[in-house]
C-alpha positions as CSV (number, residue, x, y, z in Angstrom):
1,X,-12.3,1.8,69.1
2,X,-8.9,0.0,68.8
3,X,-8.2,0.3,72.6
4,X,-11.5,-1.1,73.4
5,X,-11.2,-4.1,71.0
6,X,-7.7,-4.9,72.4
7,X,-9.1,-4.8,76.1
8,X,-11.9,-7.2,75.1
9,X,-9.6,-9.5,73.0
10,X,-6.9,-9.7,75.8
11,X,-9.8,-10.7,78.2
12,X,-10.5,-13.7,76.2
13,X,-7.4,-15.7,77.0
14,X,-7.9,-14.6,80.6
15,X,-11.2,-16.2,80.8
16,X,-10.3,-19.4,79.0
17,X,-7.5,-19.8,81.5
18,X,-9.9,-19.0,84.4
19,X,-12.3,-21.6,83.1
20,X,-9.6,-24.2,82.8
21,X,-8.4,-23.6,86.5
22,X,-12.0,-23.5,87.8
23,X,-12.7,-26.8,86.0
24,X,-9.8,-28.4,87.6
25,X,-10.3,-27.0,91.0
26,X,-14.1,-27.8,91.0
27,X,-13.8,-31.2,89.8
28,X,-15.7,-30.4,86.7
29,X,-18.7,-28.6,88.1
30,X,-20.7,-28.2,85.0
31,X,-22.6,-24.9,85.5
32,X,-19.7,-22.6,86.5
33,X,-17.4,-24.3,84.0
34,X,-19.9,-23.8,81.0
35,X,-20.5,-20.3,82.3
36,X,-16.9,-19.1,82.4
37,X,-16.4,-20.5,78.9
38,X,-19.4,-18.9,77.7
39,X,-18.1,-15.5,79.2
40,X,-14.9,-16.0,77.2
41,X,-16.8,-16.5,74.1
42,X,-18.9,-13.4,74.7
43,X,-15.9,-11.2,75.3
44,X,-14.2,-12.7,72.1
45,X,-17.4,-11.7,70.1
46,X,-17.6,-8.2,71.5
47,X,-13.7,-7.8,70.9
48,X,-14.1,-9.1,67.2
49,X,-17.0,-6.8,66.5
50,X,-15.2,-3.7,68.0
51,X,-12.0,-4.8,65.9
52,X,-14.1,-4.9,62.7
53,X,-15.9,-1.6,63.4
54,X,-12.5,0.0,64.1
55,X,-11.3,-1.0,60.6
56,X,-14.4,0.5,58.9
57,X,-14.6,3.9,60.6
58,X,-12.2,6.8,60.7
59,X,-10.0,7.1,63.7
60,X,-11.6,8.8,66.6
61,X,-9.8,11.4,68.8
62,X,-9.7,8.8,71.6
63,X,-7.5,6.8,69.4
64,X,-4.9,9.4,69.0
65,X,-2.5,9.7,72.0
66,X,-1.7,13.3,71.0
67,X,-5.3,14.5,70.6
68,X,-6.5,17.6,72.2
69,X,-9.6,17.7,74.5
70,X,-11.7,20.0,72.0
71,X,-11.2,17.5,69.1
72,X,-14.0,15.4,70.8
73,X,-16.4,18.3,71.2
74,X,-19.6,18.3,69.3
75,X,-22.8,16.2,69.1
76,X,-22.4,12.8,70.7
77,X,-25.8,11.5,69.7
78,X,-29.5,12.1,70.7
79,X,-30.3,12.2,74.4
80,X,-34.0,13.0,75.5
81,X,-33.6,14.3,79.2
82,X,-37.3,14.7,79.7
83,X,-38.0,11.1,78.7
84,X,-39.8,8.8,81.2
85,X,-39.5,5.7,79.1
86,X,-36.2,4.5,80.7
87,X,-37.9,4.6,84.2
88,X,-40.8,2.6,82.8
89,X,-38.4,0.0,81.3
90,X,-36.4,-0.2,84.7
91,X,-39.7,-0.6,86.6
92,X,-40.8,-3.4,84.0
93,X,-37.3,-5.1,84.5
94,X,-37.6,-5.0,88.2
95,X,-41.1,-6.5,87.9
96,X,-39.8,-9.3,85.7
97,X,-36.9,-10.2,88.0
98,X,-39.2,-10.0,91.0
99,X,-41.4,-12.4,89.2
100,X,-38.6,-15.0,89.1
101,X,-38.7,-15.0,93.1
102,X,-42.4,-14.5,93.6
103,X,-44.4,-16.1,90.9
104,X,-44.4,-16.5,87.1
105,X,-47.5,-14.6,86.7
106,X,-45.6,-11.4,87.5
107,X,-42.9,-12.2,84.9
108,X,-45.6,-12.1,82.2
109,X,-46.8,-8.7,83.5
110,X,-43.3,-7.3,83.7
111,X,-42.4,-8.7,80.1
112,X,-45.6,-7.2,78.7
113,X,-45.0,-3.8,80.3
114,X,-41.3,-3.9,79.2
115,X,-42.3,-4.5,75.5
116,X,-44.8,-1.6,75.7
117,X,-42.1,0.6,77.3
118,X,-39.6,-0.2,74.8
119,X,-41.9,0.5,72.0
120,X,-42.7,3.8,73.5
121,X,-39.2,4.7,73.9
122,X,-38.2,3.7,70.5
123,X,-41.1,5.6,68.8
124,X,-40.8,8.5,71.2
125,X,-39.6,11.0,68.4
126,X,-42.2,9.6,65.9
127,X,-45.3,11.5,67.3
128,X,-46.2,14.7,69.1
129,X,-44.2,17.7,69.6
130,X,-40.8,16.1,68.6
131,X,-41.9,14.1,65.6
132,X,-39.5,14.2,62.6
């Protein structure tokens, strides 16, 4: 995680510099200026989180330049290849963003379906054949 934190933390000064240059060239256009500085803050927060996490956990094989490929083998987490919930969430997100262009009533339907889909995905392993 050390490399990831360095990449994000090195991106912070870039976006700050880009924000200053954009502010000067655009004559102080408020939306873009604020947006670029907010991106710098977001990149700094992510880099800070990754740096703090890298201190708390043991070094991963990805952090060792002399590591072998087989050191990273094993479980990488839980993935349900038969799950339909990600498709439902993506359809809900598409409806929500379509509602921004078509009408606000569609945003409500998309958000409601998105909440239902997210709850279904989170609790997928809590019921039925795969309950723990």
